[in-house]
KETORDO-161781 format. One line per 8 residues: number of its first residue (from 1); their letters; for each residue x, y, z of N, C-alpha, C. Coordinates in nm, 3 decimals, decimal comma. Atoms other than C-alpha are relative to their C-alpha. Last residue first. Layout:
BEGIN
NUM = A = X:Y:Z:X:Y:Z:X:Y:Z; ...
***
This chain:
BEGIN
204 = YPYNDLRD = -0,005:-0,075:0,089:10,575:15,665:18,036:-0,104:-0,013:-0,092; -0,043:-0,117:-0,049:10,564:15,481:18,372:0,024:0,112:-0,103; -0,121:-0,005:0,048:10,336:15,199:18,246:0,065:0,119:0,029; -0,073:0,001:-0,115:10,024:15,123:18,385:0,151:0,013:0,021; 0,059:-0,068:-0,114:9,878:15,027:18,063:0,099:0,008:0,103; 0,037:0,074:-0,120:10,119:14,935:17,785:-0,043:0,095:0,110; -0,052:-0,047:-0,140:10,114:15,142:17,461:-0,040:-0,099:0,114; -0,121:0,081:-0,062:10,044:14,913:17,166:0,078:0,035:0,102
196 = DATIKRVA = 0,053:0,150:-0,067:9,731:15,075:17,083:0,102:-0,073:0,052; 0,027:-0,050:-0,164:9,942:15,417:17,012:-0,096:-0,108:0,070; 0,057:-0,113:-0,021:10,042:15,221:16,672:-0,028:0,058:0,180; 0,018:0,019:-0,156:10,301:14,961:16,575:-0,039:0,153:0,027; -0,056:-0,110:-0,049:10,195:14,903:16,199:-0,011:-0,027:0,140; 0,073:-0,132:-0,032:10,144:14,560:16,099:0,079:0,078:0,026; 0,148:0,043:0,021:10,283:14,222:15,934:-0,108:0,081:0,073; 0,081:-0,104:-0,071:10,575:14,385:15,785:-0,124:-0,044:0,039
188 = KAPVGLVL = 0,095:-0,056:0,073:10,755:14,040:15,653:-0,054:0,108:0,122; 0,101:-0,089:-0,046:11,039:13,861:15,735:-0,083:0,100:-0,087; -0,061:-0,131:-0,013:11,175:13,558:15,517:-0,120:0,110:0,100; -0,104:0,037:0,114:11,158:13,413:15,753:-0,043:-0,044:-0,105; -0,005:0,137:0,121:10,933:13,536:15,991:0,132:0,007:-0,077; -0,021:0,125:-0,017:10,829:13,880:16,160:0,025:-0,074:-0,086; -0,099:0,085:0,121:10,863:14,247:16,140:0,016:-0,122:0,056; -0,043:0,138:-0,063:10,632:14,501:16,338:0,031:-0,111:-0,093
180 = SDDPMDKT = 0,075:0,148:0,036:10,641:14,803:16,131:0,064:-0,078:0,162; 0,115:0,020:-0,118:10,678:15,186:16,272:-0,059:-0,130:-0,039; 0,003:-0,057:-0,120:10,868:15,314:15,941:-0,094:-0,068:0,097; 0,045:-0,151:-0,061:10,873:15,087:15,663:-0,003:0,036:0,136; 0,143:0,011:-0,077:11,063:14,767:15,596:-0,020:0,147:0,015; 0,024:-0,149:-0,055:11,322:14,711:15,296:-0,136:-0,006:0,101; 0,076:-0,109:0,061:11,407:14,355:15,189:-0,041:0,111:0,097; -0,075:0,011:0,146:11,592:14,047:15,307:-0,050:0,118:-0,107
172 = VVAGAGIV = 0,100:-0,123:0,108:11,510:14,071:15,669:0,102:-0,027:-0,117; -0,112:-0,001:0,109:11,572:13,720:15,849:-0,037:0,100:-0,081; 0,015:-0,065:0,146:11,381:13,709:16,147:0,127:0,002:-0,062; -0,027:0,069:0,096:11,472:13,500:16,455:-0,050:0,014:-0,146; -0,150:0,119:-0,052:11,343:13,699:16,757:-0,023:-0,092:-0,137; 0,039:0,104:-0,087:11,085:13,993:16,610:0,089:-0,087:0,018; -0,047:0,155:0,097:11,227:14,291:16,416:-0,012:-0,109:0,112; -0,034:0,136:-0,105:11,043:14,598:16,631:0,012:-0,142:-0,128
164 = CGSGITVG = 0,020:0,111:0,039:11,055:14,929:16,403:0,012:-0,124:0,135; 0,091:0,056:-0,072:11,075:15,264:16,495:-0,075:-0,106:-0,011; -0,030:-0,004:-0,119:11,257:15,415:16,196:-0,107:-0,055:0,107; 0,065:-0,112:-0,020:11,263:15,213:15,879:0,012:0,044:0,140; 0,111:0,022:-0,078:11,472:14,935:15,814:-0,040:0,140:0,032; 0,045:-0,136:-0,053:11,687:14,959:15,481:-0,120:-0,020:0,101; 0,154:-0,022:-0,100:11,804:14,618:15,378:0,024:0,142:0,043; 0,069:-0,106:0,064:12,101:14,606:15,083:-0,119:0,036:0,074
156 = ACVTVNSA = -0,065:-0,100:0,073:12,269:14,298:15,243:-0,095:0,065:-0,073; -0,079:0,032:0,119:12,090:14,104:15,502:0,033:0,101:-0,075; 0,061:-0,107:0,091:11,954:14,173:15,847:0,105:-0,051:-0,121; -0,083:-0,021:0,100:11,961:13,855:16,060:-0,042:0,102:-0,086; 0,036:-0,065:0,114:11,778:13,847:16,395:0,111:-0,010:-0,105; -0,010:0,107:0,102:11,863:13,592:16,662:-0,032:0,078:-0,156; -0,107:0,090:-0,001:11,730:13,774:16,950:0,013:-0,070:-0,134; -0,017:0,102:-0,117:11,540:14,088:16,902:0,077:-0,083:-0,044
148 = LWCNDGIT = -0,053:0,094:0,083:11,616:14,413:16,690:-0,016:-0,123:0,091; -0,029:0,095:-0,098:11,445:14,705:16,857:0,046:-0,142:-0,074; 0,032:0,113:0,052:11,432:15,034:16,652:0,052:-0,106:0,093; 0,098:0,027:-0,108:11,426:15,393:16,775:-0,037:-0,116:-0,034; -0,035:-0,012:-0,144:11,630:15,543:16,503:-0,109:-0,077:0,067; 0,045:-0,102:-0,063:11,649:15,396:16,153:0,007:0,008:0,138; 0,082:0,039:-0,096:11,876:15,089:16,050:-0,027:0,140:0,034; 0,072:-0,131:-0,095:12,033:15,118:15,706:-0,092:-0,021:0,123
140 = IPAGYEID = 0,100:0,032:-0,072:12,249:14,812:15,540:-0,009:0,173:0,118; -0,010:-0,048:-0,125:12,473:14,864:15,246:-0,110:-0,050:0,096; 0,098:-0,102:0,005:12,523:14,621:14,964:-0,034:0,061:0,111; 0,077:0,007:-0,122:12,815:14,378:14,880:-0,120:0,126:-0,021; 0,076:-0,140:0,009:13,053:14,255:14,635:-0,081:0,004:0,115; 0,135:-0,038:-0,062:13,299:13,982:14,614:-0,069:0,101:-0,025; 0,065:-0,129:0,021:13,576:13,814:14,400:-0,149:0,023:0,056; 0,134:-0,032:0,057:13,766:13,534:14,510:-0,016:0,150:-0,008
132 = AIKGDEQM = 0,067:-0,124:-0,087:14,157:13,490:14,555:-0,154:-0,013:-0,084; 0,131:0,063:0,007:14,436:13,264:14,420:-0,085:0,074:0,102; 0,030:0,034:-0,140:14,734:13,478:14,353:-0,125:-0,049:-0,005; -0,053:0,130:-0,018:14,916:13,502:14,011:-0,058:-0,058:0,145; -0,106:-0,025:-0,087:14,853:13,889:13,977:0,078:-0,158:0,046; -0,123:-0,034:0,109:14,608:13,840:13,719:0,151:0,001:0,060; 0,029:-0,146:0,037:14,374:13,610:13,961:0,135:0,043:-0,102; -0,132:-0,066:0,069:14,385:13,236:13,957:-0,035:0,143:-0,040
124 = RSNRQQYT = -0,045:0,033:0,142:14,059:13,118:14,131:0,131:0,080:0,001; -0,088:-0,039:-0,007:13,813:13,113:14,452:0,085:-0,030:-0,130; -0,149:0,079:-0,067:13,513:13,006:14,386:0,113:0,085:-0,016; -0,009:0,004:-0,137:13,186:13,237:14,319:0,134:-0,050:0,051; -0,073:-0,141:-0,036:13,227:13,338:13,962:0,008:-0,004:0,149; -0,109:-0,083:0,083:13,198:12,974:13,845:0,054:0,125:0,035; -0,092:0,031:-0,048:12,985:12,869:14,140:0,110:0,038:-0,048; -0,064:0,082:0,097:12,693:13,081:14,009:0,140:-0,044:0,082
116 = LPHLPTAL = 0,070:0,131:0,012:12,499:13,235:14,244:0,085:-0,085:-0,043; 0,073:0,094:0,133:12,779:13,499:14,285:-0,084:-0,092:0,038; -0,083:0,102:0,093:12,829:13,641:14,645:-0,062:-0,052:-0,107; 0,079:0,092:0,095:12,706:13,911:14,871:0,109:-0,076:-0,068; -0,095:0,080:0,131:12,883:14,081:15,185:-0,109:-0,060:-0,067; -0,007:-0,049:0,137:12,661:14,326:15,392:0,028:-0,076:-0,114; -0,093:0,048:0,093:12,561:14,111:15,697:0,003:0,073:-0,157; 0,006:-0,097:0,117:12,420:14,259:16,002:0,097:-0,045:-0,084
108 = TVNPGCMV = -0,060:-0,020:0,090:12,373:13,965:16,271:-0,047:0,117:-0,118; 0,076:-0,049:0,099:12,173:13,963:16,629:0,137:0,035:-0,132; -0,039:0,056:0,145:12,322:13,711:16,821:-0,069:0,073:-0,102; -0,114:0,136:0,019:12,158:13,813:17,157:-0,010:-0,013:-0,120; -0,009:0,064:-0,091:11,915:14,160:17,131:0,116:-0,136:-0,016; 0,007:0,143:0,102:12,004:14,472:16,927:-0,007:-0,103:0,125; -0,028:0,066:-0,081:11,871:14,815:17,073:0,009:-0,153:-0,110; 0,023:0,115:0,047:11,874:15,130:16,861:0,047:-0,114:0,114
100 = NNGINVPC = 0,082:0,049:-0,111:11,834:15,466:17,054:-0,054:-0,164:-0,069; -0,004:0,010:-0,139:11,989:15,643:16,747:-0,110:-0,060:0,080; 0,054:-0,140:-0,063:12,034:15,533:16,409:0,033:0,025:0,160; 0,072:0,045:-0,121:12,293:15,251:16,276:-0,088:0,144:0,071; 0,032:-0,122:-0,082:12,450:15,303:15,919:-0,124:-0,047:0,105; 0,134:0,076:-0,100:12,624:14,998:15,822:-0,034:0,132:0,062; 0,041:-0,093:-0,088:12,853:15,112:15,479:-0,137:-0,069:0,086; 0,044:-0,118:0,064:12,960:14,809:15,253:-0,022:0,068:0,150
92 = TDLVTFNF = -0,061:-0,009:0,136:13,208:14,532:15,366:-0,040:0,121:-0,079; 0,000:-0,130:0,066:13,073:14,572:15,717:0,079:0,030:-0,128; -0,079:0,019:0,113:13,014:14,225:15,845:0,018:0,130:-0,098; -0,005:-0,087:0,074:12,886:14,317:16,201:0,099:-0,032:-0,081; -0,095:0,009:0,111:12,816:14,045:16,456:-0,020:0,094:-0,115; 0,064:-0,121:0,105:12,670:14,114:16,805:0,094:-0,018:-0,089; 0,009:0,057:0,127:12,712:13,794:17,021:-0,043:0,070:-0,130; -0,128:0,098:0,019:12,564:13,890:17,356:-0,012:-0,024:-0,167
84 = NAYFNDGL = -0,013:0,135:-0,080:12,369:14,221:17,356:0,092:-0,101:-0,040; -0,011:0,163:0,075:12,393:14,511:17,166:0,018:-0,083:0,121; -0,030:0,102:-0,085:12,309:14,888:17,265:-0,022:-0,152:-0,075; 0,011:0,143:0,073:12,298:15,217:17,094:0,043:-0,101:0,108; 0,060:0,103:-0,104:12,253:15,508:17,281:-0,018:-0,116:-0,056; 0,016:-0,049:-0,157:12,353:15,753:17,031:-0,077:-0,097:0,028; 0,083:-0,121:-0,053:12,403:15,635:16,658:0,004:0,015:0,165; 0,091:0,046:-0,111:12,663:15,357:16,556:-0,065:0,125:0,042
76 = HTFRGYDI = 0,034:-0,089:-0,087:12,823:15,427:16,206:-0,105:-0,041:0,104; 0,147:0,015:-0,086:13,003:15,118:16,050:-0,040:0,129:0,072; 0,097:-0,038:0,130:13,281:15,142:15,773:-0,159:-0,010:0,095; 0,013:-0,110:0,054:13,529:15,145:16,025:-0,098:0,046:-0,064; 0,056:-0,093:-0,063:13,403:14,854:16,195:0,010:0,132:-0,024; -0,081:-0,091:0,020:13,593:14,610:15,973:-0,031:0,110:0,136; -0,068:-0,013:0,087:13,462:14,283:16,034:0,108:0,089:-0,019; 0,016:-0,113:0,092:13,332:14,279:16,380:0,106:-0,024:-0,136
68 = QIPGQLYV = -0,096:0,039:0,132:13,260:14,004:16,586:-0,020:0,085:-0,100; 0,063:-0,057:0,110:13,118:14,106:16,954:0,121:-0,059:-0,133; -0,109:0,019:0,116:13,142:13,880:17,266:-0,050:0,076:-0,109; -0,094:0,093:0,016:13,012:14,139:17,423:-0,018:-0,172:0,026; -0,004:0,076:-0,125:12,741:14,367:17,618:0,149:-0,099:-0,034; 0,003:0,120:0,074:12,815:14,662:17,360:0,029:-0,130:0,105; -0,044:0,120:-0,071:12,727:14,974:17,497:-0,029:-0,104:-0,037; -0,025:0,108:0,045:12,755:15,324:17,327:-0,005:-0,113:0,086
60 = GQGHDPFL = 0,048:0,108:-0,073:12,619:15,609:17,500:0,008:-0,134:-0,051; -0,014:-0,013:-0,177:12,711:15,901:17,302:-0,069:-0,135:0,034; 0,058:-0,100:-0,065:12,745:15,842:16,882:0,030:-0,008:0,159; 0,128:0,033:-0,099:12,987:15,648:16,686:-0,043:0,120:0,092; 0,109:-0,071:0,039:13,225:15,680:16,381:-0,117:-0,029:0,107; -0,038:-0,138:0,011:13,556:15,554:16,486:-0,106:0,127:-0,015; 0,139:-0,073:0,068:13,407:15,227:16,546:0,054:0,158:0,017; 0,059:0,064:0,090:13,686:14,993:16,648:-0,089:0,080:-0,092
52 = KDIIMKRE = -0,093:0,065:0,101:13,944:15,247:16,804:-0,093:-0,062:-0,107; -0,050:-0,169:0,080:13,678:15,471:16,995:0,080:-0,057:-0,121; 0,113:-0,061:0,086:13,511:15,101:17,112:0,045:0,113:-0,099; 0,013:0,077:0,134:13,846:14,970:17,220:-0,102:0,059:-0,103; -0,164:-0,040:0,069:13,924:15,309:17,446:-0,016:-0,113:-0,160; -0,002:-0,104:0,064:13,554:15,276:17,581:0,098:0,015:-0,091; 0,118:0,016:0,128:13,586:14,909:17,664:0,007:0,117:-0,087; -0,056:0,069:0,079:13,917:15,023:17,871:-0,089:-0,052:-0,140
44 = LHDDDCTL = -0,104:-0,063:0,088:13,781:15,258:18,050:0,036:-0,038:-0,122; 0,080:-0,093:0,066:13,443:15,084:18,155:0,106:0,089:-0,096; -0,135:-0,061:0,038:13,612:14,768:18,279:-0,070:0,114:-0,112; -0,051:-0,140:-0,064:13,301:14,723:18,465:0,116:0,048:-0,020; 0,094:-0,117:-0,016:13,131:14,476:18,228:0,042:0,117:0,066; 0,123:0,005:-0,083:13,433:14,284:18,187:-0,093:0,108:0,014; 0,013:-0,076:-0,094:13,728:14,262:17,934:-0,148:-0,039:0,039; -0,087:0,040:-0,145:13,844:13,956:17,742:-0,015:0,113:0,078
36 = NYDRCLRH = 0,081:0,107:-0,062:13,583:14,029:17,446:0,046:-0,076:0,124; 0,135:-0,070:-0,046:13,708:14,380:17,386:-0,045:-0,141:0,080; -0,014:-0,083:-0,143:14,050:14,252:17,329:-0,109:0,045:0,074; -0,055:0,078:-0,086:13,962:13,984:17,082:-0,004:0,057:0,120; 0,099:0,077:-0,073:13,739:14,240:16,902:0,042:-0,074:0,103; 0,044:-0,057:-0,115:14,036:14,454:16,907:-0,121:-0,054:0,022; -0,104:0,001:-0,156:14,250:14,207:16,748:-0,091:0,046:0,088; 0,010:0,149:-0,066:13,962:14,115:16,476:0,072:0,011:0,121
28 = ARSSFGSL = 0,095:-0,027:-0,057:13,956:14,522:16,387:-0,046:-0,159:0,062; -0,022:-0,081:-0,104:14,342:14,515:16,311:-0,177:0,025:0,112; -0,066:0,052:-0,095:14,301:14,211:16,130:0,019:0,088:0,097; 0,062:0,090:-0,095:14,041:14,353:15,926:0,074:-0,086:0,118; 0,137:-0,041:-0,079:14,191:14,656:15,828:-0,053:-0,096:0,122; -0,023:-0,067:-0,127:14,507:14,518:15,762:-0,118:0,047:0,088; -0,064:0,104:-0,076:14,358:14,256:15,514:0,035:0,051:0,151; 0,150:0,029:-0,072:14,147:14,568:15,360:0,055:-0,140:0,107
20 = EDTDPRYP = 0,100:-0,109:-0,067:14,483:14,756:15,294:-0,116:-0,086:0,070; -0,088:-0,044:-0,140:14,714:14,442:15,209:-0,115:0,088:0,055; -0,095:-0,097:-0,003:14,446:14,320:14,953:0,073:0,045:0,117; -0,138:0,005:-0,046:14,281:13,994:15,019:0,085:0,087:-0,032; -0,013:-0,019:-0,183:13,904:14,119:15,014:0,123:-0,059:0,024; -0,103:0,117:-0,051:13,931:14,147:14,616:-0,014:0,019:0,142; -0,100:-0,024:-0,041:13,623:14,368:14,471:0,097:-0,124:0,076; -0,107:0,176:-0,023:13,320:14,328:14,264:0,131:0,084:0,077
12 = RGALMNKT = -0,064:0,058:0,097:13,128:14,686:14,338:0,103:-0,103:0,014; 0,075:0,104:0,053:12,891:14,765:14,600:0,061:-0,064:-0,115; 0,077:-0,049:0,086:13,065:15,124:14,656:-0,123:-0,095:-0,058; 0,105:-0,087:-0,035:13,205:15,038:14,949:-0,064:0,046:-0,062; 0,065:0,099:-0,110:13,413:14,743:14,800:-0,132:0,060:0,047; 0,120:0,078:0,066:13,494:14,947:14,502:-0,089:-0,084:0,089; 0,125:-0,068:-0,004:13,635:15,199:14,754:-0,098:-0,049:-0,098; 0,060:-0,004:-0,127:13,862:14,933:14,904:-0,129:0,111:-0,048
4 = NEEM = 0,063:0,121:-0,022:13,994:14,827:14,549:-0,131:0,012:0,125; 0,151:0,011:0,084:14,048:15,174:14,452:-0,089:-0,147:0,043; -0,023:0,079:0,107:14,295:15,203:14,772:-0,110:-0,009:-0,108; 0,048:0,156:0,007:14,221:15,452:15,024:0,013:-0,046:-0,134
***
């Protein structure tokens, strides 16, 4: 692995335009395209693509599709992971997802960050004579048994504890403790999820 890629994964400044990273992303984008052309009952083809796109995944992964994944190789999907339509992962830093995690439609997990000042953010001439920008990022971790509802965005550097429910449309910009009901923009942990939240006359 090249030093630039190691810098990216460690959250240090890096260039996204290197041959290695361009190759990784192009491969992932082609696999996403191929996956998005499959149907629900194309089980074997979908499994083969998931194995290539997410080399580090558990058992029982189901992605409804379409999907948009930046690299895939830097994301871990735990057992029994489910994602509804339009699942998007920008894994310039590691994304670690636990077991039994469910995602509603249009969930985005975004690890990239950019400088606030335009002088540092804009593309510019680099030492090798190419025009490129410099980026950085921070990892995302989602614990076991979480549910991320429709249109949730998880931002760079966030850890979501196990057993959390993230309400529809929430933008999670900071860490959330275990077993939290999380709502709003920016998202806040409004209360703990407890035994009182169990549904009556439910089979479990």
